[in-house]
C-alpha positions as CSV (number, residue, x, y, z in Angstrom):
1,M,-8.7,-69.7,-36.0
2,V,-4.8,-70.4,-36.3
3,N,-3.3,-72.2,-39.1
4,S,0.9,-73.1,-39.1
5,M,2.9,-72.2,-42.1
6,T,4.8,-75.5,-42.2
7,G,3.0,-78.3,-43.9
8,F,3.3,-80.5,-46.5
9,G,0.6,-81.2,-49.6
10,R,0.7,-84.2,-52.3
11,A,-1.4,-84.8,-55.3
12,S,-1.4,-86.7,-58.3
13,C,-3.9,-86.9,-60.8
14,S,-4.2,-88.2,-64.6
15,R,-6.7,-87.4,-67.5
16,D,-6.6,-88.1,-71.5
17,G,-3.1,-89.8,-71.1
18,R,-1.5,-87.2,-69.0
19,E,-0.3,-87.2,-65.7
20,M,0.9,-84.9,-63.2
21,T,2.2,-85.1,-59.6
22,I,2.5,-81.5,-57.3
23,E,4.1,-81.8,-53.9
24,L,4.0,-78.6,-51.8
25,K,6.3,-78.0,-49.0
26,S,5.7,-74.7,-46.9
27,V,7.7,-73.2,-44.4
28,N,7.7,-70.0,-42.4
29,H,8.3,-66.4,-43.8
30,R,7.4,-63.3,-43.9
31,Y,5.7,-62.8,-47.0
32,L,4.0,-65.2,-49.3
33,D,6.8,-66.6,-51.2
34,L,6.3,-68.9,-54.1
35,S,9.6,-71.3,-55.7
36,F,8.8,-73.4,-59.0
37,R,10.5,-76.6,-59.9
38,M,8.9,-78.0,-63.2
39,P,9.7,-79.2,-66.4
40,R,10.4,-76.8,-68.6
41,H,8.0,-77.4,-71.8
42,I,5.1,-76.7,-69.1
43,G,6.3,-73.7,-67.5
44,F,3.2,-72.1,-68.7
45,I,1.2,-73.3,-66.0
46,E,3.3,-71.5,-63.3
47,E,0.9,-68.6,-63.8
48,V,-2.2,-70.6,-63.1
49,L,-0.6,-72.1,-60.0
50,R,1.0,-68.6,-58.8
51,V,-2.6,-67.4,-58.7
52,L,-4.2,-70.5,-57.4
53,L,-1.9,-70.4,-54.4
54,N,-2.0,-66.6,-53.8
55,E,-5.6,-67.2,-53.4
56,N,-5.6,-69.5,-50.7
57,L,-2.5,-68.8,-48.9
58,S,-1.1,-65.3,-47.3
59,R,2.1,-66.3,-45.8
60,G,4.6,-68.7,-46.3
61,H,7.7,-70.1,-48.2
62,V,6.4,-72.7,-50.6
63,D,8.2,-75.4,-52.5
64,I,6.2,-76.6,-55.5
65,F,7.5,-79.7,-57.2
66,V,5.4,-80.8,-60.3
67,N,6.3,-84.3,-62.3
68,Y,4.8,-84.4,-65.8
69,R,4.3,-87.2,-67.9
70,N,2.1,-87.4,-71.6
71,T,1.8,-90.8,-72.8
72,R,-0.6,-90.0,-75.5
73,N,0.3,-91.6,-78.8
74,D,0.7,-88.3,-80.1
75,A,2.7,-86.7,-77.5
76,R,6.2,-87.3,-79.0
77,T,7.8,-87.4,-82.8
78,V,10.7,-88.9,-84.3
79,R,12.6,-86.9,-87.4
80,V,15.4,-88.8,-89.2
81,D,18.3,-86.3,-90.6
82,A,18.0,-87.7,-94.0
83,A,21.1,-85.5,-95.3
84,L,23.2,-86.9,-91.9
85,L,21.9,-90.2,-92.6
86,G,23.4,-90.2,-96.6
87,Q,26.9,-88.8,-95.0
88,Y,27.1,-91.7,-93.1
89,I,26.3,-94.0,-95.4
90,A,28.4,-92.5,-98.0
91,A,31.7,-92.3,-95.7
92,A,31.0,-95.8,-94.7
93,Q,31.0,-96.9,-98.6
94,Q,33.7,-94.4,-99.0
95,A,36.1,-96.5,-96.4
96,N,35.3,-99.8,-97.6
97,A,36.5,-99.4,-101.0
98,P,40.0,-100.0,-100.8
99,Y,39.0,-103.3,-99.1
100,G,36.2,-104.6,-100.8
101,L,34.9,-106.0,-97.7
102,R,31.3,-107.7,-97.2
103,D,29.0,-104.7,-97.2
104,D,27.1,-104.9,-94.1
105,V,25.6,-101.9,-93.7
106,S,21.8,-102.6,-92.6
107,L,19.4,-99.7,-91.7
108,M,19.1,-99.9,-87.9
109,S,22.7,-99.8,-87.9
110,M,23.0,-96.7,-89.6
111,L,19.8,-95.1,-87.8
112,R,21.8,-95.9,-84.3
113,M,24.4,-93.4,-85.4
114,P,24.6,-90.1,-83.2
115,D,22.3,-87.3,-83.9
116,V,20.4,-89.0,-86.8
117,L,17.2,-89.3,-84.9
118,E,15.6,-86.3,-83.0
119,L,13.1,-87.4,-80.4
120,T,10.9,-83.9,-79.9
121,E,8.2,-83.6,-77.8
122,A,5.1,-82.6,-79.2
123,E,3.3,-79.2,-78.2
124,E,1.1,-79.2,-75.6
125,D,-2.4,-78.4,-75.4
126,K,-2.4,-75.3,-73.0
127,D,-5.4,-75.6,-71.8
128,A,-5.7,-79.3,-71.4
129,V,-2.2,-79.3,-68.8
130,C,-3.8,-76.0,-67.1
131,A,-6.9,-77.5,-66.2
132,L,-5.0,-81.0,-65.1
133,A,-2.7,-78.6,-63.0
134,K,-4.9,-76.9,-61.3
135,E,-7.3,-80.0,-60.3
136,T,-4.1,-81.7,-58.9
137,A,-3.0,-78.5,-57.2
138,L,-6.0,-78.3,-55.4
139,L,-5.8,-81.6,-54.4
140,A,-2.2,-80.9,-52.8
141,L,-3.6,-77.3,-51.5
142,S,-6.2,-79.3,-49.4
143,E,-3.6,-81.6,-47.9
144,L,-1.2,-78.9,-47.1
145,K,-3.8,-76.6,-45.7
146,D,-5.5,-79.3,-43.4
147,M,-1.4,-80.0,-42.7
148,R,-1.4,-76.4,-41.1
149,A,-5.1,-76.4,-39.4
150,K,-4.1,-79.4,-37.4
151,E,-0.6,-77.7,-36.3
152,G,-2.3,-74.3,-35.6
153,T,-4.7,-75.6,-33.4
154,R,-2.0,-77.2,-31.3
155,L,-0.2,-73.5,-31.4
156,Y,-3.7,-71.7,-30.9
157,A,-3.8,-73.9,-27.3
158,D,0.0,-72.6,-26.1
159,L,-0.3,-69.3,-27.2
160,Y,-3.5,-69.2,-25.5
161,A,-2.3,-70.7,-22.2
162,R,1.0,-68.2,-22.6
163,A,-1.4,-65.3,-23.0
164,D,-3.3,-66.4,-19.7
165,V,0.4,-66.3,-18.2
166,V,1.4,-62.7,-19.3
167,S,-2.4,-61.3,-17.8
168,S,-2.0,-63.0,-15.0
169,L,1.5,-61.6,-14.3
170,A,0.6,-58.1,-14.9
171,E,-2.6,-58.3,-12.8
172,K,-0.1,-59.8,-10.0
173,A,2.1,-56.7,-10.7
174,A,-1.1,-54.4,-10.3
175,L,-1.5,-55.8,-6.9
176,R,1.6,-55.5,-5.9
177,A,2.6,-51.4,-7.6
178,P,0.2,-49.9,-4.4
179,L,2.1,-51.9,-1.7
180,V,5.5,-50.6,-2.8
181,V,4.5,-47.0,-2.5
182,S,2.9,-48.1,1.3
183,E,6.2,-49.7,2.0
184,Y,8.1,-46.7,1.0
185,K,6.3,-44.2,3.0
186,Q,6.6,-46.9,6.2
187,K,10.1,-46.9,5.7
188,L,10.3,-43.2,5.4
189,D,8.1,-43.1,8.5
190,E,10.3,-45.3,10.7
191,R,13.0,-43.3,9.5
192,I,11.7,-40.3,11.1
193,E,10.5,-41.8,14.3
194,K,14.4,-42.6,14.5
195,L,15.5,-39.0,13.7
196,I,12.3,-37.2,15.7
197,D,14.2,-36.0,18.4
198,T,17.4,-34.3,16.8
199,A,16.1,-33.0,13.9
200,E,13.3,-31.2,12.7
201,V,10.5,-32.8,10.0
202,D,8.8,-31.1,7.6
203,R,5.8,-33.3,7.4
204,Q,4.5,-31.2,3.7
205,R,8.1,-32.2,2.2
206,L,7.3,-35.3,3.4
207,A,4.5,-36.5,1.7
208,T,5.4,-34.4,-1.2
209,E,8.2,-36.5,-1.2
210,V,6.1,-39.6,-1.3
211,A,3.7,-38.4,-3.8
212,L,6.5,-38.0,-6.2
213,F,7.8,-41.5,-5.4
214,A,4.4,-42.9,-6.3
215,D,3.8,-41.1,-9.3
216,K,6.9,-41.9,-10.9
217,A,6.9,-45.3,-9.3
218,S,3.4,-46.0,-10.9
219,I,2.8,-48.6,-13.3
220,E,-1.2,-48.0,-14.1
221,E,-0.9,-46.9,-17.3
222,E,1.4,-49.9,-18.2
223,I,-1.1,-52.4,-16.9
224,V,-4.0,-50.4,-18.5
225,R,-2.4,-51.1,-22.1
226,L,-1.3,-54.3,-21.2
227,R,-4.7,-55.6,-20.6
228,S,-5.8,-54.2,-23.9
229,H,-3.0,-56.0,-25.6
230,V,-3.7,-59.4,-24.1
231,A,-7.5,-58.7,-24.9
232,A,-6.5,-57.6,-28.9
233,Y,-4.0,-60.7,-28.9
234,K,-6.6,-63.4,-28.0
235,A,-9.1,-61.4,-30.3
236,L,-6.7,-62.0,-33.1
237,L,-6.5,-65.6,-32.2
238,D,-9.9,-66.3,-32.5
239,S,-10.0,-64.7,-35.8
240,V,-10.7,-66.6,-39.2
241,E,-8.7,-64.1,-41.0
242,P,-5.0,-64.5,-41.1
243,A,-3.2,-62.6,-37.7
244,G,0.7,-63.8,-37.8
245,R,1.6,-60.1,-38.7
246,K,-1.0,-58.2,-36.2
247,L,0.2,-60.8,-34.1
248,D,3.9,-60.0,-33.9
249,F,3.0,-56.4,-33.8
250,I,1.3,-56.8,-30.7
251,V,3.4,-58.9,-28.9
252,Q,6.3,-56.0,-29.4
253,E,3.8,-54.1,-27.4
254,M,3.4,-56.1,-24.7
255,N,6.9,-56.1,-24.4
256,R,7.6,-52.3,-24.6
257,E,5.0,-52.3,-21.5
258,F,6.7,-55.4,-20.0
259,N,10.2,-53.0,-20.3
260,T,8.3,-49.4,-19.2
261,M,7.2,-51.7,-16.2
262,G,10.9,-52.6,-15.7
263,S,12.4,-49.0,-15.8
264,K,10.1,-48.4,-12.8
265,A,10.0,-51.4,-10.6
266,N,12.2,-50.9,-7.9
267,D,11.2,-53.9,-5.9
268,K,12.4,-57.3,-6.2
269,D,8.7,-58.7,-6.4
270,L,7.8,-56.3,-9.3
271,V,11.1,-56.7,-11.0
272,K,10.3,-60.5,-11.0
273,C,7.0,-60.2,-12.6
274,V,8.8,-57.9,-15.2
275,L,11.3,-60.6,-15.9
276,D,9.0,-63.6,-16.0
277,G,6.6,-61.7,-18.2
278,K,8.9,-60.8,-20.6
279,A,10.5,-64.6,-20.6
280,E,6.8,-65.6,-21.7
281,I,6.6,-62.9,-24.1
282,E,9.7,-64.2,-25.9
283,K,8.0,-67.6,-25.7
284,I,5.2,-66.3,-27.7
285,R,7.2,-64.3,-30.3
286,E,9.0,-67.4,-31.1
287,Q,6.0,-69.5,-31.7
288,I,4.3,-66.6,-33.5
289,Q,7.0,-66.4,-36.3
290,N,5.6,-69.7,-37.4
291,I,1.8,-68.4,-37.8
292,E,0.0,-67.4,-40.9
């Protein structure tokens, strides 16, 4: 079944004082292109997420946003720069020496001085964080894939209907093509009848000219190939495998057949079939750009 490349998924999980939220936003792209936004200190989860996304998605540009909080008691440590604290205290005492003011230096006031306290993040438990990331990403992926599948269902119906239009135009052209040759022969016969009294007519040459015209104007091969392309196109729409790239190739081939038919067409009805077919194929081409 067809899947769109456009979708969104979001999930949050918490385990043992660790909280993670992952958002996935995907749009169409020729290949699978992953862009990560996450805190630097948990950058090691990128590879886990990359493998997981590669296993579940085949095409699309995907933005991955990761928010993480560690609320455990051992998540952070505070270190006092004792040497710098001593410098602040000595400077305060030295500044007060000439004045003999009441000394109101307190521990809390000194600890508030710049750079005396250093807050550091504790080293994360990589296995625990990776497990949490995988769990959260799978939930977000499920939502993303559901949205892509729903959009894909709409695309499937539209693309299948347009394939039927292309097929109908091809059959219309196939029915019209033989009549073009018959009408050409009829016009030649009418012209000859007008000239029959004043000119000698080489019937064999006339038959040869009609045969050459019929061969030059024949679109039978193009119609056969077009039927084959439409059948392959529909089979890909029904395939369980991602088919966006293959569909793009087949649509190019369908367009090629209509172009060839157009170069042979010397009849307004055939030309209309060709133009309508190319217009429908262009609409198909725009739609399949968003198919995985």
